[in-house]
Structure formats: C-alpha cells, structure tokens
C-alpha positions as CSV (number, residue, x, y, z in Angstrom):
1,M,20.9,-95.5,-17.4
2,P,21.8,-93.3,-14.4
3,T,25.5,-93.3,-13.5
4,S,27.4,-91.4,-10.8
5,I,31.0,-90.3,-11.0
6,R,33.2,-88.3,-8.7
7,L,35.2,-85.5,-10.2
8,D,38.3,-83.9,-8.7
9,P,37.7,-80.3,-7.5
10,E,39.6,-78.7,-10.4
11,T,37.7,-80.6,-13.0
12,E,34.4,-79.8,-11.3
13,K,35.3,-76.1,-11.2
14,R,36.2,-76.1,-14.9
15,L,32.9,-77.9,-15.7
16,D,30.9,-75.5,-13.6
17,H,32.6,-72.5,-15.4
18,L,31.7,-74.0,-18.8
19,V,28.1,-74.6,-17.7
20,A,27.8,-71.0,-16.4
21,R,29.3,-69.5,-19.6
22,T,27.3,-71.6,-22.1
23,G,24.0,-72.3,-20.3
24,R,24.2,-76.0,-21.1
25,T,24.0,-78.7,-18.4
26,K,26.7,-80.7,-16.8
27,A,25.0,-83.8,-18.1
28,Y,25.3,-82.4,-21.7
29,Y,29.0,-81.9,-21.4
30,L,29.6,-85.3,-19.6
31,R,27.7,-87.1,-22.4
32,E,29.8,-85.2,-25.0
33,L,33.0,-86.1,-23.3
34,I,32.1,-89.8,-23.1
35,A,30.9,-90.0,-26.7
36,R,34.0,-88.2,-28.1
37,G,36.5,-90.0,-25.8
38,L,35.0,-93.5,-26.0
39,E,36.3,-94.0,-29.6
40,D,39.8,-93.0,-28.6
41,I,39.7,-95.3,-25.5
42,E,38.3,-98.2,-27.6
43,D,41.1,-97.7,-30.2
44,Y,43.8,-97.7,-27.6
45,Y,42.7,-100.7,-25.6
46,L,41.7,-102.8,-28.7
47,A,45.0,-102.0,-30.3
48,T,46.9,-102.9,-27.1
49,D,45.0,-106.2,-27.0
50,A,45.8,-107.0,-30.6
51,L,49.5,-106.2,-30.1
52,E,49.6,-108.5,-27.1
53,R,48.0,-111.3,-29.2
54,L,50.6,-110.6,-31.9
55,R,53.5,-110.8,-29.5
56,K,52.1,-114.2,-28.2
57,G,51.9,-115.5,-31.8
58,E,48.1,-115.6,-31.7
59,E,47.7,-113.1,-34.6
60,Q,49.0,-113.3,-38.1
61,I,50.8,-110.6,-40.0
62,H,50.2,-110.1,-43.7
63,S,52.3,-107.9,-45.9
64,S,50.6,-105.4,-48.2
65,A,51.9,-107.5,-51.2
66,E,50.2,-110.6,-49.8
67,V,47.0,-108.7,-49.3
68,R,47.1,-107.2,-52.8
69,K,47.7,-110.6,-54.3
70,E,45.0,-112.3,-52.3
71,L,42.5,-109.6,-53.3
72,G,43.6,-109.7,-57.0
73,L,44.8,-106.1,-56.9
74,D,48.3,-106.8,-58.4
75,N,47.0,-106.6,-62.0
C-alpha cells in the first residue's frame, strides 16, 4: 500500500546520509523503522489503554498467589 510522509529537514538529511553510505533505499530504512518501532508503539498505547480501564474499574487485578492457585501451581 503506497503511503506518503513528510520528514523534517534534519531527519531527511540523516536518512539521505545513511542511504548514501550503505547503498540501501529510503524505502528499506522506512520499512525497518516502522517494523521495529511498531511493536514499541503498540506496547505503549495498549498498556496505556489497559491502565485507563484499570483506573475506571473495568479491569480486574489478580495477585500472583491467586493465579498460582487457580492454575494449580501451589503444589
């Protein structure tokens, strides 16, 4: 899926330098950045969402002792 983004001049300059030094394409590095950064972004926003639900009382908290007991791991 084709996508366009605008980069600030400093970022564009750094990317151009990397491309010139390595011979890889801008698209290669942008795909790498997205793939590597997406997991971090997902973790952050999903954790923030879960924390908000917890604060609203929409999520339950279970102690490790409760979980061990429920899973039969106390033996």
